[in-house]
C-alpha positions in Angstrom: -22.3 94.7 93.9 -20.8 97.9 95.3 -17.1 97.5 96.7 -16.4 98.1 100.3 -13.4 100.8 100.3 -12.8 100.3 103.8 -13.2 98.1 106.8 -15.7 99.0 109.2 -18.5 98.1 111.9 -22.4 97.8 110.8 -24.5 100.4 112.9 -27.6 100.0 110.5 -28.5 97.3 108.2 -31.5 95.8 106.1 -30.9 92.3 104.6 -27.4 92.8 103.8 -25.3 90.3 102.2 -21.8 90.4 101.7 -19.5 88.6 99.3 -16.3 87.7 101.1 -14.7 85.4 98.4 -12.2 88.0 97.7 -10.7 87.5 101.1 -12.0 84.3 102.6 -12.2 82.2 99.6 -15.7 81.4 100.5 -18.2 81.2 97.7 -21.3 81.7 100.0 -22.6 85.1 100.7 -22.4 86.1 104.2 -25.4 87.5 106.2 -24.2 90.8 108.4 -26.6 92.3 111.1 -26.0 94.1 114.1 -26.6 91.2 116.4 -24.3 88.6 114.3 -21.3 89.5 112.5 -21.4 93.4 112.3 -17.5 93.5 110.8 -17.4 94.8 106.8 -14.2 94.4 105.3 -12.6 96.7 102.5 -12.3 94.7 99.3 -15.8 92.9 99.6 -19.2 93.2 97.6 -22.4 94.1 98.8 -24.5 91.5 97.1 -28.2 92.2 98.6 -29.4 94.8 101.0 -28.1 98.0 102.1 -26.6 99.5 105.2 -24.5 101.8 106.9 -21.1 101.6 108.6 -18.6 103.4 111.0 -15.1 103.1 109.3 -12.4 101.8 111.6 -9.5 101.4 108.9 -8.4 102.6 105.5 -5.6 102.1 103.2 -2.7 99.7 104.4 -4.4 99.6 107.8 -7.4 97.9 106.7 -7.5 93.9 106.3 -7.0 93.9 102.7 -3.9 96.3 102.8 -2.5 94.7 105.5 -3.0 91.3 103.1 -1.3 93.4 100.3 1.4 94.8 102.1 2.7 91.2 103.4 2.3 90.2 99.9 4.3 92.7 98.9 7.0 92.0 101.5 7.5 88.5 100.1 7.6 89.5 96.7 10.7 92.0 97.8 12.5 89.4 99.5 12.2 87.3 96.4 13.1 89.3 94.3 16.2 90.8 96.3 17.1 87.0 96.2 17.3 87.3 92.8 19.1 90.3 92.3 21.8 88.6 94.9 22.4 85.4 92.6 22.6 87.8 89.3 25.6 89.6 91.1 
């Protein structure tokens, strides 16, 4: 169950299965290969196999970073609204 720290494109893989439930909610493991679905996303876990990838995005530019940024922006708006009501 290694955690992928960055988004990337698979360039070499051996029976690679990824748990993407943290991002998609889908409980089934997703098979990744060069021919089909070579995109690997940060915040997902390697469940079986091995592989190498070329990193395409890290931090706030990754898919999980974008999601957390959007969630944080929504939280800031809610908190700002509460502050205004309390004034």
